C-alpha positions as CSV (number, residue, x, y, z in Angstrom):
1,M,9.8,-13.1,-23.9
2,S,9.1,-16.5,-22.4
3,S,5.9,-17.0,-20.5
4,Y,5.9,-16.9,-16.7
5,R,3.5,-19.1,-14.7
6,F,2.3,-17.3,-11.6
7,P,2.0,-19.4,-8.5
8,A,-1.4,-20.4,-7.0
9,V,-1.4,-19.1,-3.4
10,F,-3.3,-19.7,-0.1
11,L,-3.1,-17.2,2.7
12,S,-4.3,-17.6,6.2
13,H,-5.4,-14.0,6.9
14,G,-5.7,-14.2,10.7
15,T,-7.6,-11.6,12.7
16,P,-8.4,-8.1,11.3
17,M,-5.6,-6.8,13.7
18,T,-3.2,-8.2,11.1
19,A,-3.9,-5.0,9.1
20,F,-1.7,-2.9,11.5
21,A,1.8,-2.7,10.3
22,H,4.5,-3.9,12.8
23,E,8.2,-3.6,12.2
24,H,9.8,-7.0,11.7
25,D,6.6,-8.9,11.9
26,P,7.4,-12.3,10.5
27,Y,4.0,-12.9,8.9
28,Q,3.8,-9.5,7.3
29,D,7.4,-9.7,6.2
30,S,6.7,-13.0,4.5
31,L,3.8,-11.5,2.5
32,L,5.9,-8.6,1.3
33,G,8.9,-10.8,0.6
34,F,6.7,-13.1,-1.5
35,A,5.3,-10.2,-3.5
36,R,8.8,-9.0,-4.2
37,S,10.0,-12.4,-5.3
38,I,7.7,-12.6,-8.3
39,P,6.9,-10.3,-11.2
40,K,4.0,-7.9,-10.5
41,P,0.8,-9.7,-11.7
42,K,-1.5,-8.2,-14.3
43,A,-4.3,-8.8,-11.8
44,I,-5.1,-10.9,-8.7
45,L,-8.2,-13.0,-8.4
46,F,-9.3,-13.7,-4.8
47,V,-11.6,-16.3,-3.3
48,S,-12.1,-15.4,0.4
49,A,-13.8,-17.2,3.3
50,H,-15.7,-13.9,4.0
51,S,-17.4,-13.4,0.6
52,L,-19.9,-16.3,0.5
53,S,-22.6,-17.2,-2.0
54,S,-24.9,-20.1,-2.0
55,D,-24.7,-22.4,-5.1
56,Q,-23.6,-19.9,-7.7
57,V,-20.2,-18.2,-8.4
58,H,-20.5,-14.4,-7.9
59,I,-17.9,-12.3,-9.6
60,L,-17.3,-8.7,-8.8
61,K,-16.9,-6.7,-12.1
62,C,-16.0,-3.1,-11.3
63,D,-13.5,-0.4,-12.3
64,S,-12.4,0.5,-8.8
65,N,-12.6,-1.5,-5.6
66,S,-13.8,-0.4,-2.2
67,I,-13.4,-2.2,1.1
68,Q,-15.6,-3.0,4.1
69,H,-14.8,-3.3,7.7
70,D,-16.7,-6.5,8.2
71,F,-16.0,-7.1,11.8
72,A,-16.8,-5.7,15.2
73,G,-15.2,-5.1,18.6
74,F,-11.8,-3.9,17.5
75,P,-10.0,-0.6,18.0
76,K,-11.5,2.4,16.2
77,E,-8.2,3.0,14.4
78,L,-8.9,-0.3,12.5
79,Y,-12.2,1.1,11.1
80,E,-10.3,4.2,9.9
81,M,-8.0,2.2,7.7
82,T,-8.5,2.3,4.0
83,Y,-7.2,0.4,0.9
84,S,-8.0,1.2,-2.7
85,C,-7.1,-0.7,-5.8
86,P,-8.5,-1.0,-9.4
87,G,-10.8,-3.7,-10.5
88,S,-10.4,-5.6,-13.8
89,P,-13.6,-6.0,-15.8
90,P,-11.8,-7.9,-18.5
91,L,-10.6,-10.5,-16.0
92,A,-14.0,-10.7,-14.4
93,D,-15.5,-11.4,-17.9
94,E,-12.9,-14.0,-18.7
95,A,-13.4,-15.8,-15.3
96,A,-17.1,-15.8,-15.8
97,N,-16.8,-17.3,-19.3
98,L,-14.5,-20.0,-18.0
99,F,-16.8,-20.9,-15.1
100,R,-19.9,-21.0,-17.4
101,Q,-18.0,-23.3,-19.8
102,A,-17.2,-25.6,-16.9
103,G,-20.9,-25.8,-15.9
104,F,-21.0,-23.3,-13.0
105,G,-23.8,-20.9,-12.5
106,V,-22.4,-17.4,-12.6
107,K,-23.7,-14.0,-11.3
108,I,-21.9,-10.8,-12.2
109,E,-22.0,-8.2,-9.4
110,P,-21.4,-4.6,-10.7
111,E,-20.5,-3.3,-7.2
112,G,-19.5,-4.5,-3.8
113,P,-16.7,-4.2,-1.3
114,L,-13.6,-6.3,-0.7
115,D,-13.9,-8.1,2.6
116,H,-11.0,-8.2,5.2
117,G,-9.8,-11.6,4.0
118,I,-8.8,-9.8,0.8
119,W,-7.8,-6.2,1.7
120,V,-5.9,-7.0,4.9
121,P,-3.4,-9.3,3.1
122,L,-3.2,-6.8,0.2
123,L,-2.0,-4.1,2.6
124,H,1.1,-6.2,3.0
125,L,1.4,-7.8,-0.4
126,Y,0.9,-4.6,-2.5
127,P,0.6,-1.6,-0.1
128,K,0.5,0.9,-3.0
129,G,-2.8,-0.6,-4.3
130,D,-1.4,-0.7,-7.8
131,V,-2.5,-4.2,-8.8
132,P,-6.1,-4.8,-10.1
133,V,-8.2,-7.2,-8.0
134,V,-11.2,-9.3,-8.8
135,R,-13.3,-10.9,-6.0
136,V,-14.9,-14.3,-6.7
137,S,-17.3,-15.7,-4.1
138,L,-17.0,-18.9,-2.2
139,P,-20.2,-20.9,-2.9
140,I,-20.7,-22.4,0.5
141,N,-23.4,-24.9,-0.6
142,M,-21.1,-26.5,-3.2
143,L,-19.4,-29.8,-2.5
144,P,-15.7,-29.7,-1.8
145,A,-15.0,-31.3,-5.2
146,Q,-16.7,-28.4,-6.9
147,I,-14.5,-25.9,-5.0
148,L,-11.5,-27.9,-6.2
149,K,-13.0,-27.7,-9.7
150,M,-13.3,-23.9,-9.4
151,G,-9.5,-23.7,-9.0
152,H,-8.9,-26.1,-11.9
153,T,-11.2,-24.1,-14.1
154,L,-9.2,-20.9,-13.7
155,A,-5.7,-22.5,-13.5
156,A,-4.8,-21.5,-17.0
157,L,-5.0,-17.8,-16.0
158,R,-1.8,-18.3,-14.1
159,E,0.0,-18.4,-17.4
160,Q,-1.7,-15.2,-18.5
161,G,-0.4,-12.9,-15.8
162,V,-2.9,-13.6,-13.1
163,L,-2.2,-14.5,-9.5
164,L,-4.9,-16.8,-8.0
165,V,-5.3,-16.5,-4.3
166,G,-7.4,-18.4,-1.8
167,S,-7.8,-16.6,1.6
168,G,-9.0,-18.4,4.8
169,G,-7.3,-20.1,7.7
170,A,-5.5,-23.5,7.9
171,V,-6.7,-23.8,11.5
172,H,-9.6,-21.5,12.5
173,N,-11.1,-22.1,15.8
174,L,-12.3,-18.8,17.3
175,R,-14.1,-20.5,20.2
176,E,-10.9,-21.4,21.9
177,L,-8.7,-18.4,21.1
178,Q,-6.3,-17.3,23.7
179,W,-6.1,-13.6,23.2
180,S,-3.3,-13.1,25.7
181,G,-1.0,-15.5,23.7
182,K,-0.6,-14.2,20.2
183,H,2.9,-15.7,19.9
184,S,2.3,-18.9,21.9
185,S,3.5,-22.2,20.5
186,G,-0.1,-23.2,19.7
187,A,-2.5,-25.9,21.0
188,G,-1.2,-29.5,20.3
189,W,-4.3,-30.4,18.2
190,A,-3.9,-27.3,16.1
191,L,-0.3,-28.0,15.4
192,E,-1.1,-31.6,14.5
193,F,-3.7,-30.5,12.0
194,E,-1.5,-27.8,10.5
195,Q,1.3,-30.4,10.1
196,W,-1.1,-32.9,8.4
197,L,-2.0,-30.2,5.9
198,I,1.6,-29.4,5.2
199,S,2.5,-33.1,4.8
200,S,-0.5,-33.6,2.4
201,L,0.6,-30.5,0.3
202,K,4.2,-31.7,0.1
203,S,3.2,-35.2,-0.9
204,K,0.5,-33.9,-3.3
205,N,-2.1,-35.9,-1.6
206,V,-5.1,-34.1,-3.1
207,E,-7.5,-36.9,-2.1
208,A,-6.6,-36.4,1.6
209,I,-7.1,-32.7,1.4
210,L,-10.4,-33.1,-0.5
211,H,-11.7,-35.5,2.1
212,F,-10.6,-33.2,5.0
213,E,-13.6,-34.1,7.1
214,D,-12.2,-37.6,7.5
215,H,-9.3,-36.2,9.6
216,P,-10.1,-36.8,13.3
217,G,-9.0,-33.2,14.2
218,F,-10.9,-31.4,11.5
219,Q,-14.0,-30.6,13.5
220,R,-12.0,-28.9,16.3
221,S,-9.7,-27.2,13.9
222,H,-12.7,-25.9,11.8
223,P,-16.0,-25.7,13.7
224,S,-17.3,-24.4,10.3
225,D,-15.5,-25.1,7.1
226,E,-15.6,-21.8,5.2
227,H,-12.0,-21.0,6.1
228,F,-10.7,-24.3,4.9
229,L,-12.5,-24.4,1.6
230,P,-10.3,-21.7,-0.1
231,I,-7.5,-24.2,0.3
232,L,-9.3,-26.5,-2.1
233,F,-9.6,-23.6,-4.6
234,T,-5.8,-23.1,-4.5
235,V,-5.0,-26.8,-4.6
236,G,-7.4,-27.2,-7.6
237,A,-5.5,-24.4,-9.4
238,A,-2.3,-26.6,-9.5
239,L,-0.6,-27.2,-12.8
240,P,1.8,-30.0,-13.9
241,G,5.2,-29.6,-12.2
242,D,4.0,-27.4,-9.3
243,E,5.5,-27.9,-5.9
244,A,4.2,-26.7,-2.6
245,E,6.3,-24.0,-0.9
246,I,5.5,-22.9,2.7
247,L,5.6,-19.1,2.8
248,F,4.8,-18.8,6.5
249,Q,4.0,-21.2,9.3
250,G,2.9,-20.5,12.8
251,I,0.0,-20.5,15.3
252,Q,-1.4,-17.3,16.8
253,Y,-3.6,-17.1,19.9
254,G,-3.3,-20.8,20.4
255,T,-5.8,-21.9,17.8
256,L,-5.3,-19.7,14.7
257,S,-2.9,-21.0,12.1
258,M,-1.3,-18.4,9.9
259,L,0.0,-20.9,7.4
260,C,0.5,-19.5,3.9
261,F,1.7,-21.6,0.9
262,S,2.2,-21.3,-2.8
263,L,2.1,-23.9,-5.6
264,N,5.1,-23.0,-7.7
265,P,6.1,-23.8,-11.2
266,P,9.3,-25.8,-11.8
267,K,12.4,-24.0,-10.4
268,T,14.1,-24.2,-13.8
269,Q,11.6,-21.6,-15.2
270,I,13.3,-18.4,-16.1
271,L,11.7,-15.1,-15.0
272,H,11.4,-12.3,-17.6
């Protein structure tokens, strides 16, 4: 059996309301379609904008995952939603060893919930909860180059049955949300930043993405940078021959990009 290289993926997770299933929802359909287009992974390793640490990498090592409703002001039905899936202690240990070898400080957490940047996409990717998940923190005090290095450090896991996922938002400005316009065309500046990111991904311009703060529209697109940094993790996990594929593109509520992309192995690779 020839080896299969799983893609590295970035998902814009949107608002917690994305958890609700809607028939023929293009975003939700794209996640389900993506999951069906690849073999079922041995495990998924998530880096989310909502599980932050300071200057160490925290890794959740548990047999079974729980979730948290880490938001407020939404319909009560949202707080009644559940999602359960196994953990993967062996993957947690392997990731910890790889990080330590690369010079990162590591803390193992024996318990803790999955935030909504993880379990909400999982509802649509693997609704049965039958794929083990390991949560890795986003060290918010690290330099962007170190977040990129985190992805590079784990990239080889993609050839060992592991799906690497960064979860955040390509454009994430909550201050200017237009709640009445979920399916609006989007603010011009948000569209411009989203297109810059797509162009940079397609041209493999890692330097431009790494120096995201130099983009004149970054500050408005990201009043804080924690939703952009998981993009660096995904880009850092690229392997030779990978090409960027846009899984979903669109702006919700005017200022919230739902862009999702994968870094795929060469198309000539045969699935087994």
